C-alpha positions in Angstrom: 0.3 2.3 6.4 -1.0 5.4 4.8 -0.6 3.9 1.4 -1.9 0.4 2.1 -5.4 1.4 3.3 -6.5 3.3 0.2 -5.2 0.4 -1.9 -7.3 -2.0 0.0 -10.4 0.1 -0.2 -9.9 0.7 -3.9 -9.5 -3.0 -4.4 -12.7 -3.6 -2.6 -14.5 -1.0 -4.6 -13.2 -2.3 -8.0 -13.9 -6.0 -7.0 -17.5 -5.2 -6.2 -18.0 -3.5 -9.6 -16.2 -6.1 -11.7 -17.8 -9.1 -10.0 -21.3 -7.8 -10.5 -20.7 -6.6 -14.1 -22.2 -9.6 -15.9 -25.5 -9.4 -14.1 -25.5 -5.7 -13.3 -26.7 -6.1 -9.7 -27.9 -3.5 -7.3 -27.4 -3.2 -3.6 -31.1 -3.0 -2.7 -33.8 -5.7 -3.0 -36.6 -5.0 -5.5 -39.1 -4.2 -2.7 -36.8 -1.6 -1.1 -36.2 0.9 -3.9 -38.5 3.6 -2.7 -41.7 1.7 -3.5 -44.4 0.2 -1.2 -45.0 -3.6 -1.3 -48.5 -4.5 -2.3 -50.8 -4.0 -5.2 -49.0 -0.8 -6.4 -46.1 -3.0 -7.4 -47.5 -6.0 -9.4 -44.4 -8.1 -8.9 -46.4 -11.4 -8.7 -47.6 -11.2 -12.3 -45.2 -12.1 -15.1 -45.7 -10.7 -18.6 -48.2 -12.9 -20.5 -49.0 -15.1 -17.5 -52.4 -16.8 -18.0 -55.1 -16.2 -15.4 -54.8 -18.5 -12.4 -51.1 -19.3 -13.1 -49.0 -19.4 -10.0 -47.1 -16.2 -9.4 -43.3 -16.4 -9.0 -42.4 -16.2 -5.4 -40.7 -13.0 -4.2 -39.0 -13.3 -0.8 -39.1 -10.6 1.7 -35.9 -8.6 2.0 -33.8 -8.9 5.1 -34.7 -6.3 7.7 -31.1 -5.6 8.7 -28.4 -7.5 6.9 -25.3 -8.1 9.1 -21.9 -8.2 7.5 -20.6 -10.6 10.1 -22.5 -12.8 12.5 -19.8 -12.8 15.2 -19.7 -9.1 15.9 -19.7 -8.6 19.6 -19.0 -4.9 20.1 -18.8 -1.6 18.4 -15.5 0.4 18.3 -15.8 4.1 18.3 -13.2 6.5 16.7 -12.3 8.2 20.0 -11.8 4.8 21.7 -9.5 3.7 18.8 -7.4 6.8 19.3 -7.2 6.2 23.1 -6.1 2.6 22.5 -3.4 3.8 20.1 -2.1 6.4 22.5 -1.8 3.8 25.2 -0.4 0.9 23.2 1.3 2.1 20.0 5.0 1.0 20.2 6.1 3.9 18.0 4.7 6.4 20.6 6.6 4.6 23.4 9.7 4.7 21.3 9.5 8.4 20.6 8.6 9.3 24.1 11.5 7.3 25.5 13.8 9.0 23.1 12.5 12.4 24.3 13.0 11.4 27.9 16.5 10.3 27.1 17.2 13.7 25.5 15.8 15.4 28.6 18.2 13.4 30.8 21.1 14.3 28.5 20.7 17.9 29.5 21.5 16.9 33.1 24.7 15.3 31.9 25.6 18.3 29.8 25.0 20.7 32.8 27.0 18.6 35.3 30.5 20.1 34.5 29.2 23.5 35.5 28.1 22.4 39.0 30.3 21.8 42.1 32.1 18.4 42.0 33.0 16.5 45.2 34.5 13.1 45.9 35.6 11.2 48.9 38.9 9.3 49.1 40.0 6.5 51.4 43.1 4.5 50.8 45.4 2.1 52.6 49.0 1.1 51.6 51.4 -1.5 53.1 54.9 -0.3 52.3 58.1 -2.4 52.3 61.7 -1.2 51.8 64.6 -3.5 50.8 67.1 -1.7 53.1 65.9 -0.8 56.5 66.0 2.9 57.0 64.5 5.3 59.3 62.7 8.4 58.2 62.3 11.1 60.8 60.7 14.4 60.6 59.2 17.2 62.5 55.7 18.5 62.7 53.2 16.3 60.9 55.6 14.2 58.8 55.4 10.5 58.8 58.0 8.6 60.8 58.6 5.0 59.7 61.4 3.2 61.7 61.1 -0.3 60.2 61.3 -1.8 56.7 57.6 -2.4 56.6 54.9 0.1 57.6 51.3 1.2 56.8 50.0 4.4 55.2 46.4 5.5 55.7 44.7 8.3 53.9 41.1 9.5 54.3 39.8 12.8 52.7 37.5 14.7 50.4 38.2 16.7 47.3 36.1 19.3 45.5 36.2 21.6 42.5 34.1 24.2 40.9 34.2 25.5 37.3 34.5 29.3 37.4 34.7 30.0 33.7 34.2 27.5 30.9 32.1 28.8 28.0 32.5 25.6 26.1 30.6 23.6 28.7 28.0 26.3 29.0 27.3 26.4 25.3 27.2 22.6 25.1 24.6 22.6 27.9 22.5 25.1 25.9 22.8 22.9 22.8 21.6 19.9 24.7 18.5 21.8 25.9 17.6 22.7 22.3 18.2 19.1 21.3 15.8 17.9 24.0 13.2 20.3 22.8 13.6 18.9 19.3 13.1 15.4 20.6 10.0 16.4 22.4 8.6 18.0 19.2 9.5 14.8 17.3 7.5 12.8 19.9 4.5 15.2 19.2 5.0 14.5 15.5 4.8 10.8 16.1 1.6 11.3 18.0 0.1 13.3 15.2 1.0 10.6 12.7 -0.4 7.9 14.9 -3.7 9.7 15.3 -3.9 10.3 11.5 -3.1 6.7 10.8 -5.8 5.5 13.2 -8.4 7.9 11.7 -7.5 6.8 8.1 -7.6 3.1 8.9 -10.8 3.6 10.9 -12.6 5.2 8.0 -11.2 2.5 5.7 -12.7 -0.2 8.0 -16.0 1.7 8.0 -16.0 1.9 4.2 -15.2 -1.8 3.8 -18.0 -2.6 6.3 -20.4 -0.6 4.1 -19.2 -2.4 1.0 -20.0 -5.7 2.8 -23.5 -4.4 3.3 -23.8 -3.5 -0.3 -22.5 -6.9 -1.3 -24.9 -8.6 1.1 -27.9 -6.7 -0.2 -26.8 -7.3 -3.8 -26.8 -11.1 -3.1 -30.2 -10.9 -1.5 -31.5 -8.9 -4.5 -30.0 -11.4 -7.0 -31.5 -14.3 -5.1 -34.9 -12.6 -5.4 -34.3 -12.1 -9.1 -33.4 -15.7 -9.5 -36.7 -16.8 -7.9 -38.5 -14.5 -10.2 -36.8 -15.7 -13.3 -37.4 -19.3 -12.3 -41.1 -18.6 -12.1 -41.1 -16.8 -15.4 -39.2 -19.6 -17.1 -41.4 -22.2 -15.6 -44.5 -20.6 -17.1 -42.7 -20.0 -20.4 -42.6 -16.3 -20.4 -38.8 -16.1 -20.3 -36.1 -18.1 -22.2 -33.7 -20.4 -20.5 -30.8 -18.0 -21.1 -32.4 -15.6 -18.6 -32.3 -18.3 -15.9 -28.6 -19.0 -16.7 -27.9 -15.3 -16.5 -29.7 -15.0 -13.1 -27.7 -18.0 -11.7 -24.5 -16.4 -13.0 -25.4 -13.2 -11.2 -26.1 -15.0 -7.9 -22.7 -16.8 -8.2 -20.9 -13.6 -8.9 -22.7 -11.9 -6.0 -21.5 -14.6 -3.6 -18.0 -14.1 -4.8 -18.4 -10.3 -4.3 -19.7 -10.8 -0.7 -16.8 -13.2 0.2 -14.3 -10.8 -1.2 -15.9 -7.8 0.6 -15.9 -9.7 3.9 -12.3 -10.6 3.5 -11.3 -7.0 2.8 -13.3 -5.9 5.8 -11.3 -8.3 8.0 -8.0 -7.1 6.5 -9.1 -3.5 7.1 -9.8 -4.2 10.8 -6.4 -6.0 11.1 -4.8 -2.8 9.7 -6.8 -0.7 12.2 -5.5 -3.0 15.0 -1.9 -2.4 13.7 -2.5 1.3 13.7 -3.8 1.1 17.3 -1.0 -1.1 18.4 -3.6 -3.6 19.5 -3.1 -7.4 19.6 -6.8 -8.2 20.0 -8.8 -9.9 17.3 -11.1 -8.4 14.7 -14.4 -9.5 16.4 -15.8 -6.0 16.4 -17.4 -3.5 14.1 -16.5 0.1 13.7 -19.1 2.8 14.4 -20.4 5.5 12.1 -18.3 8.2 13.9 -17.3 11.1 11.7 -15.1 14.1 12.1 -17.2 17.3 12.4 -17.0 20.0 9.8 -13.9 22.1 10.4 -14.2 25.9 10.8 -11.2 26.4 8.5 -12.3 24.3 5.5 -13.0 27.3 3.4 -10.6 29.8 5.1 -8.1 31.6 2.7 -4.8 29.8 2.3 -2.6 32.6 3.9 -4.5 32.1 7.2 -4.1 28.4 7.0 -0.4 28.7 6.2 0.1 30.8 9.4 -1.8 28.2 11.5 0.3 25.3 10.1 3.6 27.1 10.3 3.1 28.0 14.0 1.6 24.6 15.0 3.3 21.8 13.1 5.6 19.9 15.4 7.8 18.9 12.5 8.8 22.5 12.0 9.3 23.0 15.8 11.6 20.0 15.9 13.7 21.3 13.0 13.8 24.8 14.4 15.0 23.5 17.8 17.6 21.4 15.9 18.8 24.5 14.1 19.1 26.4 17.4 21.0 23.5 18.9 23.4 23.5 16.0 24.0 27.2 16.5 25.0 26.5 20.1 27.3 23.8 19.0 29.0 26.4 16.8 29.3 28.7 19.7 30.8 26.0 21.8 33.4 25.2 19.2 34.4 28.9 18.8 34.7 29.2 22.6 37.5 26.6 22.5 39.8 29.5 21.8 39.0 30.8 25.3 40.8 29.7 28.5 38.9 28.0 31.3 39.3 28.6 35.0 38.5 26.2 37.9 38.8 26.3 41.6 39.7 23.1 43.6 40.7 22.0 47.0 40.9 19.1 49.4 41.1 18.0 53.0 42.5 14.7 54.3 43.8 12.8 57.3 47.0 10.8 56.7 49.1 8.6 59.0 50.7 5.3 59.8 47.7 4.1 61.9 44.1 5.0 62.3 44.7 6.3 65.8 47.5 8.6 64.7 46.2 10.5 61.7 47.3 14.1 61.0 45.5 16.8 58.9 46.4 18.0 55.4 44.6 20.4 53.2 45.0 22.3 49.9 43.2 24.6 47.6 44.0 26.5 44.4 43.0 27.7 41.0 43.6 26.0 37.6 43.8 28.0 34.4 43.7 26.0 31.1 44.3 27.5 27.7 44.6 25.3 24.6 46.0 28.0 22.3 47.7 25.7 19.8 46.1 22.5 18.6 47.4 22.1 15.1 44.3 23.5 13.4 41.9 21.2 15.3 39.6 24.0 16.5 39.6 25.7 13.2 38.5 22.6 11.4 35.7 22.0 14.0 34.4 25.5 13.5 34.2 25.0 9.8 32.3 21.7 10.3 29.9 23.4 12.7 29.2 26.3 10.4 28.3 23.9 7.5 26.1 21.8 9.8 24.3 25.0 10.8 23.6 25.8 7.1 22.2 22.3 6.7 19.9 22.7 9.7 18.7 26.1 8.4 18.0 24.8 5.0 16.1 21.9 6.4 13.7 24.3 8.1 13.1 26.1 4.8 12.4 22.8 3.0 9.9 21.7 5.6 8.1 25.1 5.5 7.6 24.6 1.7 6.4 21.0 2.4 4.0 22.2 5.0 2.5 24.9 2.7 2.1 22.2 0.0 0.4 19.8 2.3 -2.0 22.4 3.6 -3.0 23.5 0.1 -3.3 20.0 -1.1 -5.4 18.9 1.9 -7.8 21.8 1.5 -8.2 21.4 -2.2 -8.7 17.6 -1.8 -11.3 18.1 0.9 -13.3 20.7 -1.1 -13.2 18.5 -4.2 -14.3 15.4 -2.3 -17.2 17.3 -0.7 -18.4 18.2 -4.2 -17.9 14.6 -5.3 -19.9 13.4 -2.3 -22.8 15.6 -3.3 -22.6 14.3 -6.9 -22.4 10.7 -5.6 -25.6 11.2 -3.5 -27.4 12.6 -6.5 -26.2 9.6 -8.5 -27.7 7.2 -6.0 -31.0 8.9 -6.0 -31.2 8.9 -9.8 -29.9 5.3 -10.1 -32.6 4.1 -7.7 -35.2 5.9 -9.8 -33.8 4.4 -12.9 -33.9 0.9 -11.4 -37.4 1.4 -10.1 -38.6 2.3 -13.6 -36.7 -0.6 -15.2 -38.2 -3.0 -12.8 -41.6 -1.8 -13.5 -41.1 -2.1 -17.3 -39.6 -5.6 -16.9 -42.5 -6.8 -14.7 -45.1 -5.5 -17.1 -43.4 -7.0 -20.1 -42.4 -3.7 -21.7 -38.7 -3.8 -20.7 -36.1 -6.4 -21.3 -33.7 -8.3 -19.0 -30.8 -6.3 -20.6 -32.4 -3.0 -19.7 -33.0 -4.2 -16.1 -29.4 -5.5 -15.9 -28.0 -2.1 -17.1 -30.1 -0.3 -14.5 -28.9 -2.6 -11.8 -25.3 -2.0 -12.8 -25.7 1.7 -12.7 -27.3 1.5 -9.3 -24.6 -0.8 -7.9 -21.9 1.5 -9.2 -23.6 4.5 -7.7 -23.9 2.8 -4.3 -20.3 1.8 -4.2 -19.1 5.2 -5.4 -21.1 6.8 -2.6 -19.2 4.7 -0.1 -15.9 5.7 -1.7 -16.9 9.4 -1.7 -17.8 9.2 2.0 -14.4 7.7 2.8 -12.6 10.3 0.7 -14.3 13.2 2.6 -13.5 11.7 6.0 -9.8 11.0 5.2 -9.4 14.4 3.5 -10.7 16.1 6.7 -8.3 14.1 8.8 -5.5 15.0 6.4 -6.3 18.7 6.7 -6.3 18.5 10.5 -2.9 16.8 10.4 -1.6 19.4 7.8 -2.6 22.2 10.1 -1.0 20.5 13.2 -4.3 20.5 15.0 -4.7 17.7 17.5 -8.5 17.7 17.8 
């Protein structure tokens, strides 16, 4: 997901530039490039047009071009995150795994707690040779070849000393903490994915607007050229070029609209939503972070103490340490106390009492090297877990430094892109004036429009880059805001 969205946006950006290359279009109509409609912009007079000749018509620009006519609602960034938290299956999966690990600690603790069971049994006994068994006190007396035996009682036990079970319980608790940290990692990744795809959908929406305005501008140019050709002030090739520009602008708009729909489908996937794409994303933006220009050592400290990936690996390392302790304690004996009470007899109305209690000492002092081998395995697993923490710490440091450097560079690129748009608009305004007064050429105007279109699309890309870089920095620092 994190790789698909930038590819889609980059495809939209390149498609817009390549499609408009032949005619060098611009994303604004001629009357919206910082000028005032009216006599100050003599767009109704073609170069060399005789007095009284009809002026080529110039349509009014659309007041608010809509990328899609069926948009019914606006999706905000915070709403998208809330939908993802409620519906994303990967979150449900990680949370269920964490809950299962929590439940496993109960299983691991159970051998350390008192155990009790109830027993009830009935037997019908038959002997081949009739005999009589007599006894004194509470012994059973069976005077026939067939008799009954009833037994009802309870048994209980309590572990008094078993360090193996205790260490295993401690290991299970650390494993549960690791699973909960993994669930927080999944949440962080889901939020990052939603933010990235949201900003991608916003960028493709803006590219649709650019393409729509480009088409409107090309249609206006086409009507101008038709008027110029009709009165003989422009050659037929100018009309062919204008029609080519209109066709290319239509292709660009269709491609941009398709990319916008795909971007919203990817946003739905990130949110875990099965709804349609009949919505439009808002202009929501992440606020400027207070750590964007903070020195790297401070950022490293924040990330190393906050990243859930590191917490998960650290808990796993601690769990592996307890596994090693549990394995070593297998050399130790275990001690348990147990007892029972029951009523036994030939019939339910003639039961007698029996009881017992005692201690059990178990010591597996010779197992053919089994415990020794397990200890060696546990020691190496602990080394693996410890090394994994170190690897992740290096990765976190890299991600923090990369995210900050990318954000700072993208902010500078955004400023440059904004300047480029201002200058491109001015260049286009001057080129339009020269073309309308007969001083400039259609090639000069086309080049100016190409630069303006490219600047407009690059501004959209720069805004997307800043937004996603800020989201990446938040994720790298482990901050959930």
